[in-house]
N, C-alpha and C positions, 0 to 999 in steps of 0.2 A: 211784446212784453220784454222788459229789460231785466237781466240777471243782477240782483243787488246783493248777492251773497258775498260775504267777506272772506278773504283768505289770509293765511298767516305764513311766515317764513317756514320753509321745509315742509309745507303742507303735504306735498306729494310723498315724502318719505314716511309720513305717519298715516297715510291713507289706509294701509292694511295692518296697522298696529293697534291693538286693543289695550287701552288703559282702563283697568277695572279695579280700583283700590278696594280692599275689603279689610275690615277690622274684625278680629275674632276676640270677643270679650270673654270667652269661656275660661281663659286664664287671666282673670281681671288684673292681677298685679303685674303681669307680663304680657300685655296684648301683642298679638302678632299682626303685622300689616303685610298684605300681599298685593304686589303690583306685578302681574304676570300675564303673558300671552296664553300660557297653558293653565287656565284656571281649573281644569279637571283635577290637577294634582294638589290643589289647596287643602282639601280634606285629608288626603293621605299624608301630606307634609305635616299638618297639624297633629295627626295621630302619632307620627314618628316623634315629633317634638314632645308631645305629651307623655308618651310611653317609654321612649328610649332616652331622650335628653335633648337639651337645647342644642343649637348649632355650635355654641361655644363648648359644650361638653363633648360633642362629637369631634370637633376639631382638636380639643385637648387630648383626647384618646389617640387620635391619629398622630399628633405631634409627639406624644410619649412613645408610641411605637417606632416612629421614625428616629427619635433620639436613641432608642435602644439599638436599632439596626446600625445607625452611624457609629455608636460606641463600640460595636463589634468589628468594625472595619480595621484592618491593620493600617497603621499610619503610612507605611511605605506604599500602600496600594492606592492612595488618594493623592492626586496632584493636579496642577493646572486648573482647568475649568471646574472640575469636581470639587476641589478645595474651595473655590469661590462660592459655589452653590451651598456647600456645607457651612461656610462662614456666614452666608446670608441667612440660612436656616437658624444657626446659633444666635444671630442677632435678633431674629424674630422671637425665639424662645426667651432670650434675656429681656427683650422689651415687654413681653407678656408677664414675666416674673416681676419686673419692676412695677408694673401697673397693679398686679394682683397682690403685691406684697409677699411674694413667695408662697402663696397659698397652694400653688401647684407642686411645691417641693415635697410634700408628704408622700404622694404616690411615687415620686422619683426616688426618694430615700428608701421607701419600702422595697422597691425593686432592687436597689443597690444591695440592701441587706439580704434579700432573697438569693442574689448571686454570690454575695460574700460568704455566706455560711457554707455552701458546698465547696467553694474554693478553699476555705480554711480547713475543712475536713480533708480535702485532697492534700493540702500542704502539710497537715499534721502527719499524714502517712508518708509523704515523700521527704519532708525535711522538718523533723520535730523541733530542732533548735530554732529555725526561722519562725516556725509556728508560735513557739513560746515567746519570742521577741515581739511579734505582732500582737499577740493576745495581751501581753503586758502593756504595750503602748496603747491599745484600745481601752483596757481597764483604767489606765491612768487618765485618759481623756474623758471617759464616761464618769468616773468617780470624782473627777475634778481635782 
């Protein structure tokens, strides 16, 4: 008897690789597609996405946290390769903001205000004159 089975390029590389696409229609307007070797995690991943948030939301939170941490680094402490990595991160953030039309700016602005208020209170105690100048400038911008 002759072996008539066909083979394809890289067949050996795929011999132990499972391709098992699944479509989850439980979120009809945002179906999730899974192509994974570890299919046992599909239900857990879907539960996280359904209850916590999409991958985009999760990444957005992580990006916001990283931006806060980077913003707290003293400029003189960052140089060379670290500066390149931070610049690439900032390019990523700017790219997302361009695509989303700045929709992500609201949480960033809220965080900025949350840090600004205590800083202004401390400034008022330390340098009332500088505090008054900054408050006047802010009022002028806010009131138009």
